[in-house]
C-alpha positions as a Markdown table, in Angstrom:
| # | Residue | x | y | z |
|---|---|---|---|---|
| 1 | Unk | 51.4 | 147.2 | 99.9 |
| 2 | Unk | 48.9 | 147.9 | 102.7 |
| 3 | Unk | 45.3 | 146.9 | 103.3 |
| 4 | Unk | 42.5 | 148.4 | 105.4 |
| 5 | Unk | 42.5 | 145.1 | 107.3 |
| 6 | Unk | 46.0 | 145.8 | 108.5 |
| 7 | Unk | 47.9 | 143.5 | 106.2 |
| 8 | Unk | 51.3 | 144.9 | 105.1 |
| 9 | Unk | 53.8 | 143.5 | 102.6 |
| 10 | Unk | 56.3 | 144.8 | 100.0 |
| 11 | Unk | 57.9 | 143.5 | 96.8 |
| 12 | Unk | 61.6 | 143.0 | 96.3 |
| 13 | Unk | 63.1 | 141.4 | 93.2 |
| 14 | Unk | 59.7 | 140.2 | 92.1 |
| 15 | Unk | 59.0 | 138.4 | 95.4 |
| 16 | Unk | 56.2 | 139.4 | 97.8 |
| 17 | Unk | 57.6 | 139.6 | 101.3 |
| 18 | Unk | 55.0 | 139.7 | 104.0 |
| 19 | Unk | 55.2 | 141.3 | 107.5 |
| 20 | Unk | 56.2 | 139.5 | 110.7 |
| 21 | Unk | 58.8 | 137.2 | 109.0 |
| 22 | Unk | 60.3 | 134.8 | 111.5 |
| 23 | Unk | 63.6 | 133.1 | 111.2 |
| 24 | Unk | 63.1 | 129.8 | 109.4 |
| 25 | Unk | 63.1 | 126.9 | 111.9 |
| 26 | Unk | 63.6 | 124.4 | 109.0 |
| 27 | Unk | 66.7 | 122.8 | 107.9 |
| 28 | Unk | 66.8 | 124.1 | 104.4 |
| 29 | Unk | 67.4 | 121.6 | 101.6 |
| 30 | Unk | 70.8 | 121.9 | 99.9 |
| 31 | Unk | 73.5 | 119.6 | 98.7 |
| 32 | Unk | 74.7 | 118.9 | 102.2 |
| 33 | Unk | 71.3 | 118.1 | 103.7 |
| 34 | Unk | 70.2 | 116.0 | 100.6 |
| 35 | Unk | 73.1 | 113.7 | 101.5 |
| 36 | Unk | 71.3 | 113.0 | 104.8 |
| 37 | Unk | 68.5 | 111.1 | 102.9 |
| 38 | Unk | 69.1 | 107.5 | 101.9 |
| 39 | Unk | 68.5 | 106.4 | 98.3 |
| 40 | Unk | 65.5 | 104.4 | 99.6 |
| 41 | Unk | 63.8 | 107.5 | 101.1 |
| 42 | Unk | 64.6 | 109.6 | 98.0 |
| 43 | Unk | 63.0 | 106.9 | 95.8 |
| 44 | Unk | 59.9 | 106.8 | 98.1 |
| 45 | Unk | 59.5 | 110.6 | 97.9 |
| 46 | Unk | 59.8 | 110.5 | 94.1 |
| 47 | Unk | 57.0 | 107.8 | 94.0 |
| 48 | Unk | 54.9 | 110.1 | 96.2 |
| 49 | Unk | 55.5 | 113.1 | 93.9 |
| 50 | Unk | 54.5 | 111.0 | 90.9 |
| 51 | Unk | 51.3 | 110.0 | 92.6 |
| 52 | Unk | 50.5 | 113.6 | 93.4 |
| 53 | Unk | 51.4 | 114.8 | 89.9 |
| 54 | Unk | 49.2 | 112.1 | 88.3 |
| 55 | Unk | 46.2 | 113.2 | 90.3 |
| 56 | Unk | 46.9 | 116.9 | 89.5 |
| 57 | Unk | 47.0 | 116.1 | 85.7 |
| 58 | Unk | 43.6 | 114.6 | 86.0 |
| 59 | Unk | 42.1 | 117.9 | 87.3 |
| 60 | Unk | 41.0 | 120.7 | 85.1 |
| 61 | Unk | 43.5 | 123.4 | 86.2 |
| 62 | Unk | 42.7 | 126.0 | 83.5 |
| 63 | Unk | 42.3 | 129.4 | 85.2 |
| 64 | Unk | 42.7 | 127.8 | 88.6 |
| 65 | Unk | 44.9 | 128.9 | 91.5 |
| 66 | Unk | 47.4 | 126.3 | 92.7 |
| 67 | Unk | 49.5 | 126.9 | 95.9 |
| 68 | Unk | 52.5 | 125.0 | 97.1 |
| 69 | Unk | 53.8 | 126.0 | 100.5 |
| 70 | Unk | 56.9 | 125.2 | 102.6 |
| 71 | Unk | 59.1 | 125.1 | 99.5 |
| 72 | Unk | 62.1 | 125.4 | 101.8 |
| 73 | Unk | 62.1 | 121.7 | 102.6 |
| 74 | Unk | 60.0 | 120.0 | 99.9 |
| 75 | Unk | 58.7 | 121.1 | 96.5 |
| 76 | Unk | 57.0 | 118.9 | 93.9 |
| 77 | Unk | 55.6 | 121.1 | 91.1 |
| 78 | Unk | 58.6 | 122.8 | 89.4 |
| 79 | Unk | 59.9 | 119.6 | 87.8 |
| 80 | Unk | 56.6 | 118.9 | 86.2 |
| 81 | Unk | 55.1 | 122.3 | 85.8 |
| 82 | Unk | 55.5 | 122.5 | 82.0 |
| 83 | Unk | 53.0 | 119.7 | 81.6 |
| 84 | Unk | 50.1 | 121.6 | 83.2 |
| 85 | Unk | 47.7 | 124.0 | 81.6 |
| 86 | Unk | 49.5 | 127.3 | 80.8 |
| 87 | Unk | 46.5 | 129.2 | 82.1 |
| 88 | Unk | 47.0 | 127.8 | 85.6 |
| 89 | Unk | 48.1 | 130.4 | 88.2 |
| 90 | Unk | 50.8 | 129.1 | 90.6 |
| 91 | Unk | 51.7 | 130.4 | 94.0 |
| 92 | Unk | 54.9 | 129.3 | 95.7 |
| 93 | Unk | 55.3 | 130.2 | 99.4 |
| 94 | Unk | 58.2 | 129.6 | 101.8 |
| 95 | Unk | 60.2 | 130.7 | 104.8 |
| 96 | Unk | 63.6 | 131.1 | 103.2 |
| 97 | Unk | 64.2 | 134.0 | 100.8 |
| 98 | Unk | 67.2 | 132.3 | 99.4 |
| 99 | Unk | 65.2 | 129.2 | 98.5 |
| 100 | Unk | 62.4 | 131.3 | 97.0 |
| 101 | Unk | 65.0 | 133.2 | 94.8 |
| 102 | Unk | 66.5 | 129.9 | 93.6 |
| 103 | Unk | 63.1 | 128.5 | 92.7 |
| 104 | Unk | 62.1 | 131.8 | 91.0 |
| 105 | Unk | 65.2 | 131.7 | 88.8 |
| 106 | Unk | 64.7 | 128.0 | 88.0 |
| 107 | Unk | 61.1 | 128.5 | 86.9 |
| 108 | Unk | 61.7 | 131.7 | 85.0 |
| 109 | Unk | 64.5 | 130.0 | 83.1 |
| 110 | Unk | 62.5 | 126.9 | 82.2 |
| 111 | Unk | 59.0 | 128.3 | 82.0 |
| 112 | Unk | 59.3 | 132.1 | 81.3 |
| 113 | Unk | 55.6 | 132.4 | 80.4 |
| 114 | Unk | 54.3 | 130.7 | 83.5 |
| 115 | Unk | 51.8 | 132.6 | 85.7 |
| 116 | Unk | 53.5 | 132.4 | 89.0 |
| 117 | Unk | 53.8 | 134.4 | 92.3 |
| 118 | Unk | 56.5 | 133.9 | 94.9 |
| 119 | Unk | 55.8 | 134.8 | 98.5 |
| 120 | Unk | 58.1 | 134.8 | 101.5 |
| 121 | Unk | 55.8 | 134.1 | 104.5 |
| 122 | Unk | 55.9 | 132.3 | 107.8 |
| 123 | Unk | 52.4 | 132.5 | 109.2 |
| 124 | Unk | 50.1 | 131.8 | 106.2 |
| 125 | Unk | 48.6 | 135.3 | 106.5 |
| 126 | Unk | 48.7 | 135.8 | 102.7 |
| 127 | Unk | 47.9 | 138.7 | 100.3 |
| 128 | Unk | 45.0 | 136.7 | 98.8 |
| 129 | Unk | 41.3 | 137.2 | 98.7 |
| 130 | Unk | 39.1 | 134.8 | 100.5 |
| 131 | Unk | 38.2 | 131.7 | 98.5 |
| 132 | Unk | 41.0 | 132.3 | 95.9 |
| 133 | Unk | 42.8 | 128.9 | 96.2 |
| 134 | Unk | 41.5 | 126.1 | 94.1 |
| 135 | Unk | 44.2 | 123.4 | 94.7 |
| 136 | Unk | 46.6 | 123.0 | 97.7 |
| 137 | Unk | 49.6 | 120.8 | 97.0 |
| 138 | Unk | 50.9 | 119.2 | 100.2 |
| 139 | Unk | 54.5 | 118.3 | 99.5 |
| 140 | Unk | 54.9 | 117.0 | 103.1 |
| 141 | Unk | 53.9 | 120.5 | 104.2 |
| 142 | Unk | 51.8 | 119.0 | 107.0 |
| 143 | Unk | 54.7 | 117.1 | 108.4 |
| 144 | Unk | 57.2 | 119.9 | 108.2 |
| 145 | Unk | 54.9 | 122.8 | 109.3 |
| 146 | Unk | 53.4 | 120.9 | 112.2 |
| 147 | Unk | 56.8 | 119.9 | 113.5 |
| 148 | Unk | 57.4 | 123.5 | 114.5 |
| 149 | Unk | 54.0 | 125.0 | 114.8 |
| 150 | Unk | 51.2 | 124.0 | 117.2 |
| 151 | Unk | 48.5 | 124.4 | 114.5 |
| 152 | Unk | 47.3 | 122.5 | 111.4 |
| 153 | Unk | 48.2 | 124.2 | 108.1 |
| 154 | Unk | 44.6 | 124.0 | 106.7 |
| 155 | Unk | 43.3 | 125.8 | 109.8 |
| 156 | Unk | 45.4 | 128.9 | 108.7 |
| 157 | Unk | 44.5 | 128.5 | 105.0 |
| 158 | Unk | 40.8 | 127.9 | 105.7 |
| 159 | Unk | 39.7 | 131.4 | 104.6 |
| 160 | Unk | 41.6 | 131.1 | 101.3 |
| 161 | Unk | 39.9 | 128.0 | 100.0 |
| 162 | Unk | 36.5 | 127.6 | 98.4 |
| 163 | Unk | 33.8 | 125.0 | 98.2 |
| 164 | Unk | 35.5 | 123.3 | 95.2 |
| 165 | Unk | 39.1 | 123.3 | 96.6 |
| 166 | Unk | 41.1 | 120.2 | 96.4 |
| 167 | Unk | 44.1 | 119.2 | 98.6 |
| 168 | Unk | 46.4 | 116.7 | 97.0 |
| 169 | Unk | 49.7 | 115.5 | 98.5 |
| 170 | Unk | 51.7 | 113.2 | 100.7 |
| 171 | Unk | 51.9 | 112.6 | 104.5 |
| 172 | Unk | 54.5 | 110.7 | 106.5 |
| 173 | Unk | 53.4 | 108.6 | 109.5 |
| 174 | Unk | 54.3 | 105.9 | 112.0 |
| 175 | Unk | 52.1 | 103.4 | 113.7 |
| 176 | Unk | 51.1 | 104.2 | 117.2 |
| 177 | Unk | 53.4 | 103.0 | 119.9 |
| 178 | Unk | 56.6 | 103.4 | 117.8 |
| 179 | Unk | 59.8 | 104.6 | 119.5 |
| 180 | Unk | 60.2 | 107.1 | 116.6 |
| 181 | Unk | 57.0 | 109.0 | 117.8 |
| 182 | Unk | 58.4 | 109.2 | 121.3 |
| 183 | Unk | 61.7 | 110.5 | 119.9 |
| 184 | Unk | 59.9 | 113.1 | 117.8 |
| 185 | Unk | 58.0 | 114.6 | 120.7 |
| 186 | Unk | 61.2 | 114.8 | 122.8 |
| 187 | Unk | 63.0 | 116.6 | 120.1 |
| 188 | Unk | 60.1 | 118.8 | 118.9 |
| 189 | Unk | 58.0 | 119.6 | 122.1 |
| 190 | Unk | 56.2 | 122.5 | 120.3 |
| 191 | Unk | 54.8 | 120.3 | 117.5 |
| 192 | Unk | 51.1 | 120.0 | 116.8 |
| 193 | Unk | 49.7 | 117.2 | 118.9 |
| 194 | Unk | 49.7 | 113.7 | 117.2 |
| 195 | Unk | 51.4 | 114.8 | 114.0 |
| 196 | Unk | 53.1 | 111.8 | 112.4 |
| 197 | Unk | 50.4 | 109.5 | 113.8 |
| 198 | Unk | 48.4 | 107.5 | 111.3 |
| 199 | Unk | 45.0 | 109.1 | 112.1 |
| 200 | Unk | 46.3 | 112.7 | 112.5 |
| 201 | Unk | 45.7 | 113.8 | 108.9 |
| 202 | Unk | 42.2 | 112.6 | 108.5 |
| 203 | Unk | 41.0 | 113.8 | 111.9 |
| 204 | Unk | 42.4 | 117.3 | 111.4 |
| 205 | Unk | 41.1 | 117.7 | 107.9 |
| 206 | Unk | 37.6 | 116.8 | 109.1 |
| 207 | Unk | 37.8 | 119.5 | 111.7 |
| 208 | Unk | 38.2 | 121.9 | 108.8 |
| 209 | Unk | 35.3 | 120.5 | 106.9 |
| 210 | Unk | 37.5 | 118.5 | 104.6 |
| 211 | Unk | 37.4 | 114.8 | 103.8 |
| 212 | Unk | 39.8 | 112.3 | 102.3 |
| 213 | Unk | 38.1 | 110.9 | 99.2 |
| 214 | Unk | 41.0 | 108.7 | 98.0 |
| 215 | Unk | 44.3 | 107.6 | 99.4 |
| 216 | Unk | 47.1 | 105.2 | 98.8 |
| 217 | Unk | 50.0 | 103.8 | 100.7 |
| 218 | Unk | 52.9 | 104.8 | 98.5 |
| 219 | Unk | 55.4 | 102.7 | 100.5 |
| 220 | Unk | 57.6 | 102.6 | 103.5 |
| 221 | Unk | 61.3 | 102.5 | 104.6 |
| 222 | Unk | 63.0 | 101.5 | 107.7 |
| 223 | Unk | 66.1 | 103.7 | 107.0 |
| 224 | Unk | 65.2 | 107.2 | 105.7 |
| 225 | Unk | 68.5 | 108.7 | 106.7 |
| 226 | Unk | 69.7 | 111.1 | 109.4 |
| 227 | Unk | 67.7 | 114.1 | 108.2 |
| 228 | Unk | 64.8 | 112.6 | 110.1 |
| 229 | Unk | 66.6 | 112.9 | 113.4 |
| 230 | Unk | 63.8 | 111.3 | 115.4 |
| 231 | Unk | 63.7 | 108.1 | 113.3 |
| 232 | Unk | 64.4 | 104.9 | 115.2 |
| 233 | Unk | 66.5 | 102.6 | 113.0 |
| 234 | Unk | 64.6 | 99.5 | 112.0 |
| 235 | Unk | 61.1 | 101.0 | 112.4 |
| 236 | Unk | 59.1 | 101.7 | 109.3 |
| 237 | Unk | 58.0 | 105.2 | 108.3 |
| 238 | Unk | 55.1 | 105.2 | 105.9 |
| 239 | Unk | 54.2 | 107.6 | 103.0 |
| 240 | Unk | 50.6 | 108.2 | 102.3 |
| 241 | Unk | 49.2 | 109.8 | 99.2 |
| 242 | Unk | 45.9 | 111.5 | 99.7 |
| 243 | Unk | 43.2 | 113.5 | 97.9 |
| 244 | Unk | 40.8 | 115.6 | 100.0 |
| 245 | Unk | 37.8 | 117.9 | 99.2 |
| 246 | Unk | 35.2 | 119.8 | 101.1 |
| 247 | Unk | 32.6 | 117.7 | 103.0 |
| 248 | Unk | 29.3 | 118.1 | 101.1 |
């Protein structure tokens, strides 16, 4: 597929593959990497997912477009997707073609009538018209994406959202001055500035004309596991649930 704007992509096995695909920098979730999370962190993430899903179910999603990106490392919707309006249109986007294929098989097996598109993409330059996205699901996308990219995700998605778009999801953070933050910036020097700080999410959303209207501290743990290689044992990492909309 080509566009007069210069966009190029092609379709293979029902998956849209965009141009300029980079090698995934992420540690893809599989049975081995899942073992690197502690039961406490897994439980915390599940509580975060339930918070997100509860808010999503309160929205009118009929004929709406919902996108979940970075499915390589965290994905919330598939387990609950049968409970949403069948007229909702879902977009799943990720770095790893292997993970996208697995997700596509899972969804088509469990929800064969679901309106869903699967996209392999690394730069958020998507085959979507401007203003098409109604809901963005942040399944720790901000944390993962900004660990490797010196840019805020919503900056790249800005043209695809509209005046009614909602962003619902989770964000991990430490309190300022923690050793874990220093460890993080040593290990990930190309990360977006101040990601994992408590005020990072709100300040960057506001730069994009978005405001957090409701939030909740889901919980915290001092031992998330070795997957978070920057974590200093004994310090607390906190999980925030948030709901953001356009600033009116």
